[in-house]
C-alpha positions in Angstrom: 173.7 43.1 143.4 177.2 41.9 144.2 178.5 42.0 147.1 181.4 44.8 147.7 184.2 44.9 150.8 181.6 47.4 152.3 179.0 44.7 152.4 180.7 41.9 153.5 181.6 43.4 156.5 178.1 44.5 157.4 176.5 40.9 156.5 179.1 39.6 158.8 177.8 41.3 161.7 174.4 41.4 160.4 174.5 37.1 160.9 176.0 37.1 163.9 173.5 39.5 165.5 170.7 37.6 163.5 172.2 33.9 164.7 172.3 35.2 168.4 169.1 37.2 168.4 170.7 39.7 170.4 172.5 43.3 170.1 176.1 42.9 171.1 177.0 44.5 174.3 180.0 46.9 172.5 177.2 48.8 170.3 175.3 49.7 173.5 177.9 52.4 173.9 178.6 53.6 170.4 175.6 53.9 168.3 175.3 56.9 166.6 173.2 58.8 164.2 174.0 61.8 162.0 170.9 63.8 160.6 169.4 67.2 159.6 166.5 67.5 161.7 165.1 70.1 164.5 167.9 71.8 166.7 167.4 72.0 170.7 165.2 75.4 169.9 162.9 73.7 167.4 164.2 75.3 164.3 165.5 73.3 161.5 169.2 72.7 161.9 171.4 74.5 159.6 174.0 72.0 160.0 174.6 67.8 160.2 174.4 66.8 164.0 175.6 64.2 165.5 174.0 62.3 168.7 175.3 59.2 170.6 172.5 56.9 172.1 172.9 53.4 173.9 170.4 50.5 172.6 167.9 49.6 175.4 166.1 46.5 175.7 162.3 46.2 174.2 161.0 45.5 177.8 162.8 48.9 179.2 161.5 50.7 175.9 157.9 49.5 176.5 157.7 50.5 180.0 159.1 53.8 179.6 156.3 54.4 177.5 153.4 51.9 177.2 150.6 53.2 175.3 152.7 54.3 172.6 155.4 51.8 172.6 153.6 48.4 172.6 151.8 49.5 169.4 155.1 49.9 167.5 157.6 47.4 169.2 158.2 44.5 167.0 160.3 41.8 166.5 161.6 44.2 163.9 162.4 47.2 165.5 164.6 48.2 168.8 164.9 51.2 170.8 167.7 53.5 171.4 168.1 56.7 173.8 169.6 58.6 176.2 165.9 60.1 177.9 168.4 63.1 178.8 167.4 66.0 176.1 169.7 64.9 173.7 167.3 62.7 170.5 166.5 62.7 167.4 163.6 64.4 166.2 161.5 65.4 163.4 163.1 65.5 159.9 165.4 62.2 161.3 163.3 59.5 160.1 165.1 57.4 157.7 168.4 58.3 159.3 171.1 55.4 159.6 172.0 54.3 163.3 175.7 53.4 163.2 178.6 52.2 164.9 182.2 51.4 164.2 183.7 47.7 165.7 187.4 47.0 164.7 187.8 50.0 162.3 184.7 49.6 160.8 181.4 51.2 160.4 178.3 49.5 160.1 174.9 50.8 159.6 172.4 49.1 161.8 169.1 50.8 161.8 167.0 53.6 160.3 164.8 56.6 162.7 161.3 55.0 162.3 159.3 56.9 165.7 160.0 59.9 167.8 157.7 61.2 170.5 156.2 64.2 169.9 155.4 66.8 172.7 151.4 68.3 171.9 151.7 72.0 170.8 155.0 72.2 171.4 158.8 71.5 170.2 158.5 68.7 167.7 159.7 66.1 169.5 159.8 64.9 173.3 163.8 64.6 173.6 163.0 62.7 177.0 161.8 59.7 175.1 163.2 56.2 173.5 163.8 56.3 169.5 162.5 53.3 167.7 164.5 52.1 164.9 163.9 49.7 162.3 166.3 46.7 162.8 168.4 46.3 159.1 169.5 42.9 160.7 166.3 41.5 160.8 165.6 42.6 157.5 168.3 41.7 155.5 166.9 38.7 153.7 164.4 41.5 152.7 166.2 43.7 151.4 168.3 41.2 149.5 165.0 39.9 147.6 164.2 43.3 146.8 167.7 44.8 145.3 168.4 41.1 144.0 167.4 42.5 140.5 169.7 45.5 140.5 
């Protein structure tokens, strides 16, 4: 797969992240997920929705709900969320988390896990959300798409 002008900035940011092992601080206040999941009433959204959420440390995430998050947090994930009722939900899995830096948009992660409320609304927006960290999987992604 030939790298384009869109892929090159993504690669540079991901390589910086891999080298440092941390999410740069400016991502914490401006990461965005856009999706078609459920709305605040539990109904499928009729319009594309956008939510901004800060990235939090794995330790913060695990401490918030250890019996669940300890099983799903790994070196290939990160957590984000407001814990204020604004979150992603069912049908949002696979949606991209993006951020803007120096005028360009970058894809960093994919929605992987949100906490469900038993027998109620499909998710609990007062919990953090687990994202697959694409930066950590970039070598694997390149190995899978190199033949296309």
